[in-house]
C-alpha positions as CSV (number, residue, x, y, z in Angstrom):
1,M,74.0,115.7,54.1
2,K,74.8,114.3,57.8
3,V,77.6,112.1,57.4
4,F,79.0,109.9,60.3
5,L,83.0,109.5,60.7
6,T,85.2,106.9,62.0
7,G,88.6,108.2,62.8
8,A,87.7,111.3,63.4
9,S,90.4,112.5,65.5
10,G,92.8,111.4,63.6
11,V,94.8,113.0,60.9
12,M,91.9,111.8,57.9
13,G,89.2,113.0,59.9
14,R,90.5,116.2,60.8
15,S,90.8,117.0,57.4
16,S,87.3,115.8,56.6
17,I,85.5,117.4,59.3
18,A,86.7,120.8,58.2
19,A,86.1,120.2,54.3
20,L,83.0,118.5,55.3
21,H,81.4,121.6,57.2
22,L,82.7,123.9,54.5
23,A,80.8,122.5,52.2
24,G,77.6,122.7,54.5
25,H,77.4,118.9,55.8
26,E,76.8,117.7,59.2
27,V,79.4,115.3,60.8
28,V,79.2,112.9,63.7
29,G,82.7,111.5,64.7
30,L,83.1,108.3,66.5
31,A,85.3,109.3,69.6
32,R,87.3,105.4,71.0
33,T,87.6,107.8,74.4
34,P,86.7,111.3,76.5
35,R,90.0,113.0,75.1
36,S,89.3,112.0,71.3
37,A,85.5,113.4,72.1
38,E,86.8,116.7,73.3
39,L,89.0,116.9,70.3
40,I,86.1,116.1,67.8
41,A,83.9,118.8,69.6
42,A,86.2,121.3,69.5
43,T,85.9,120.8,65.7
44,G,81.9,121.3,65.7
45,A,81.6,117.9,64.7
46,E,78.7,116.1,67.3
47,T,80.4,113.1,68.9
48,C,79.3,109.4,69.0
49,L,81.3,107.8,72.1
50,G,81.7,103.8,71.0
51,D,84.1,101.8,69.9
52,L,84.4,100.4,66.0
53,Y,83.7,97.2,66.8
54,D,80.5,97.8,68.7
55,L,77.7,97.0,66.4
56,D,75.2,98.9,68.7
57,A,76.8,102.0,69.4
58,L,78.2,102.3,65.9
59,T,74.1,101.4,64.6
60,A,72.8,104.3,67.5
61,G,75.3,106.7,66.6
62,M,74.6,106.3,62.6
63,A,70.4,106.7,63.2
64,G,69.6,109.8,60.7
65,C,72.8,109.8,58.9
66,D,73.1,109.8,55.0
67,A,76.6,108.1,54.5
68,V,79.6,106.5,56.3
69,A,83.3,107.8,56.2
70,N,85.0,105.2,57.6
71,L,88.7,106.3,58.1
72,A,89.8,104.4,61.0
73,T,93.2,103.3,61.1
74,R,96.4,102.7,63.2
75,V,99.3,102.9,62.2
76,P,102.8,102.4,63.5
77,V,105.5,105.1,62.9
78,G,108.5,104.9,61.9
79,T,111.1,101.9,63.2
80,R,107.7,100.5,65.3
81,A,106.3,99.4,62.1
82,L,109.2,96.7,62.2
83,R,108.4,95.1,65.3
84,P,106.8,91.7,65.1
85,G,102.5,92.1,65.3
86,S,103.3,95.6,64.2
87,L,100.5,95.8,61.9
88,K,97.8,93.5,64.0
89,A,95.9,96.8,65.1
90,I,95.4,98.1,61.7
91,D,94.7,94.7,60.0
92,R,92.1,94.0,62.1
93,I,90.1,97.3,61.8
94,R,90.1,96.7,58.1
95,L,89.3,93.2,58.4
96,H,87.0,93.1,61.0
97,G,86.2,96.6,61.9
98,S,85.0,97.7,57.8
99,K,83.0,94.9,58.5
100,V,80.8,95.9,61.7
101,V,80.7,99.4,60.2
102,T,79.0,98.2,57.3
103,D,76.4,95.8,58.9
104,A,76.0,99.0,61.4
105,A,74.9,101.3,58.1
106,R,72.7,98.6,56.9
107,R,71.2,98.4,60.2
108,A,70.6,102.3,60.3
109,G,69.3,102.7,56.9
110,V,72.6,104.4,55.7
111,E,73.1,104.3,51.9
112,R,76.6,105.1,51.4
113,I,79.8,104.1,52.9
114,V,83.1,106.1,51.9
115,Q,85.7,103.6,52.7
116,Q,89.8,104.6,52.9
117,S,91.9,102.3,50.6
118,L,95.3,102.6,49.6
119,S,96.8,102.6,46.0
120,F,99.9,100.7,47.6
121,M,97.8,97.7,46.6
122,Y,98.7,97.6,43.1
123,A,101.9,95.9,41.5
124,D,105.1,97.3,40.6
125,Q,104.6,98.8,36.9
126,D,107.7,100.4,36.9
127,D,107.4,103.8,34.4
128,D,104.0,102.7,33.2
129,W,100.9,104.7,34.5
130,I,99.0,103.2,37.2
131,D,95.0,103.4,36.7
132,E,91.7,101.5,38.4
133,H,92.5,98.5,35.9
134,S,95.9,98.1,36.6
135,P,96.5,94.5,38.4
136,V,97.2,94.6,42.4
137,D,99.5,92.5,43.8
138,V,98.1,90.8,47.2
139,T,99.9,90.2,50.0
140,H,99.9,89.3,54.0
141,A,100.4,93.3,54.1
142,T,97.7,94.5,51.5
143,E,95.1,91.3,51.8
144,P,93.4,93.5,54.7
145,V,93.1,96.7,52.4
146,V,91.4,94.3,49.7
147,V,89.3,92.7,52.2
148,A,87.8,96.1,53.4
149,E,87.1,97.1,50.1
150,D,84.9,94.0,49.5
151,N,83.5,94.2,53.3
152,V,82.1,97.7,52.6
153,K,80.5,96.3,49.0
154,A,77.9,94.6,51.1
155,I,75.7,97.9,51.4
156,E,74.8,97.4,48.0
157,A,72.9,94.4,48.6
158,A,70.6,96.7,50.2
159,G,70.4,99.1,47.3
160,G,73.3,101.6,48.6
161,T,76.6,102.8,47.3
162,A,80.2,101.6,48.5
163,V,83.2,103.8,47.0
164,S,86.4,103.5,48.1
165,L,89.7,105.9,48.1
166,R,92.8,104.3,47.3
167,F,94.7,107.1,48.5
168,G,98.3,107.8,48.1
169,L,101.1,108.0,50.9
170,I,99.5,110.8,53.1
171,T,102.3,113.3,53.1
172,G,102.5,116.8,55.4
173,N,101.9,117.2,58.9
174,D,101.3,113.7,60.1
175,R,103.0,111.3,62.3
176,N,104.9,109.0,59.9
177,T,105.9,112.5,57.5
178,A,107.3,114.1,61.0
179,W,109.4,111.0,62.0
180,L,110.9,111.0,58.6
181,F,111.6,115.1,58.8
182,R,113.2,114.6,61.7
183,R,115.5,112.0,60.5
184,A,116.1,114.1,57.5
185,A,117.1,117.1,59.3
186,A,119.7,115.0,61.5
187,G,121.3,113.9,58.1
188,R,119.9,110.0,58.5
189,S,118.6,108.1,55.8
190,I,115.1,108.0,54.6
191,G,114.7,107.0,51.2
192,L,112.9,103.6,50.4
193,G,113.3,101.5,46.9
194,A,114.8,102.5,43.4
195,E,115.6,106.4,43.6
196,S,114.0,106.5,40.1
197,S,110.8,104.6,40.8
198,W,107.7,106.3,41.3
199,M,105.6,107.3,44.1
200,H,101.9,108.2,44.6
201,V,101.1,110.5,47.2
202,I,98.5,113.2,49.2
203,H,98.5,116.2,51.0
204,P,96.2,115.4,54.3
205,D,94.1,118.5,53.3
206,D,93.2,116.4,50.1
207,V,91.7,113.3,52.0
208,G,89.3,115.8,53.4
209,S,88.2,117.4,50.0
210,A,88.2,113.8,48.3
211,V,85.6,112.6,51.3
212,V,83.3,115.3,50.0
213,H,83.5,114.5,46.6
214,A,83.1,110.7,47.5
215,L,79.7,111.7,48.8
216,T,78.2,112.0,45.0
217,A,80.7,109.6,43.3
218,P,79.2,106.2,41.8
219,G,79.7,103.6,43.7
220,G,83.3,101.5,43.2
221,F,87.5,102.4,43.8
222,Y,89.1,105.2,42.8
223,N,92.8,106.7,42.9
224,V,93.6,109.7,45.0
225,G,96.4,111.6,45.4
226,A,98.5,114.4,43.5
227,E,100.9,114.1,40.8
228,P,103.5,111.1,41.1
229,V,106.7,112.1,42.3
230,Q,110.4,110.1,41.9
231,R,111.6,108.6,45.1
232,R,114.7,110.9,44.4
233,D,112.7,113.9,44.6
234,Y,110.3,113.1,47.6
235,V,113.5,112.3,49.3
236,D,115.3,115.8,48.7
237,T,112.3,117.8,49.0
238,I,111.6,116.3,52.5
239,A,115.4,116.8,53.3
240,M,116.0,120.6,52.2
241,A,112.5,121.3,53.6
242,A,114.8,119.9,56.6
243,G,117.2,122.2,56.2
244,R,119.7,119.8,54.3
245,R,121.2,120.3,50.8
246,G,119.6,116.5,49.8
247,G,118.4,113.1,51.4
248,H,119.9,110.0,51.5
249,F,118.5,106.4,51.3
250,L,118.6,103.4,53.5
251,P,120.7,100.3,53.1
252,G,118.8,97.2,51.0
253,W,119.3,95.1,54.0
254,I,116.8,97.3,55.9
255,L,114.4,96.6,53.4
256,R,115.0,92.5,53.5
257,L,114.4,93.1,57.0
258,G,111.4,94.5,56.9
259,G,110.1,91.9,54.5
260,E,106.6,92.5,53.0
261,K,105.7,95.4,55.4
262,L,108.4,97.5,53.8
263,E,107.8,95.9,50.4
264,I,104.7,97.9,49.5
265,L,106.3,100.6,49.8
266,T,109.0,100.4,47.2
267,R,106.7,99.4,44.5
268,S,107.3,101.8,41.3
269,Q,103.3,102.8,41.0
270,R,103.1,106.2,38.6
271,V,99.4,106.4,39.5
272,S,96.6,108.3,37.8
273,S,94.1,110.0,39.7
274,Q,91.9,111.0,36.8
275,L,88.9,108.9,36.8
276,F,88.0,110.4,40.2
277,S,88.4,113.8,39.1
278,D,86.6,112.7,35.8
279,R,83.5,111.4,37.6
280,T,83.5,113.7,40.6
281,G,84.9,117.2,39.2
282,W,87.6,116.5,42.0
283,H,91.1,118.4,42.0
284,P,93.5,118.1,44.7
285,Y,94.3,122.0,46.4
286,H,98.3,120.5,46.4
287,P,98.7,118.8,42.9
288,K,102.6,118.8,43.2
289,L,104.9,117.7,46.2
290,T,106.7,121.1,47.1
291,P,108.4,122.2,50.2
292,D,105.6,124.0,51.5
293,W,103.9,120.5,52.3
294,F,106.5,120.4,55.4
295,D,105.5,124.4,56.6
296,D,103.9,123.1,60.0
297,L,106.9,120.3,60.4
298,V,109.4,123.2,60.8
């Protein structure tokens, strides 16, 4: 297949380009700047210079493509997430960018959209397992994620297929993990929420392989990630990889300061990815969080 990729120069995009090429697919990567175009071209992918909100440029770039993978994000790193308006850019990508991408795909005759989504939207379920039928908890922080999933479903009106991948927290060689790793190496606190609560995580490599499998998945939304991990184990694994005996948790007042932005990162979410595995045959290369996930950060 020929796949048009937004967010092509980011962590998820680079992982997806590598996995798509390995599976024998062609890739066209959207580049917002000449520098991004150079990075994308270096991977062997074709480039399309344009903006996520430029309907004409997107439509032209998608010409002849069989699928679109919308992986565009702009996640604030570290303490920048606490600043007023820190989510404005990423919210616009999800609320409006996903609609422009879908409109362009329909105009270009593309029949499948794969949308990057997040499992953070699920309500806190304590120790209970979460699957695709579990309740979601929509707040100002999670609403744009829900809207993006709904926007791409418009492709179905033209006979197409929409697949939303509800990824866990990307953990590995990415900017936010690198920030946590540096803090842990300095002996500073990195943990959020109750130590015994559950997290849903995914290695960057497994994002790309999931996008490949989504090209043949039935329409719908799917949880995608490694085995759930308790927060104490998550924090200690990062700390030990950074050369410390164990990790530390942030005080409650930090969580109150962060409001809804941090609340979604404290929900206990023991998420199962079994449905995606059953329907596509996908299995993570990194099924369980281990210190080697952080080898590239040492």
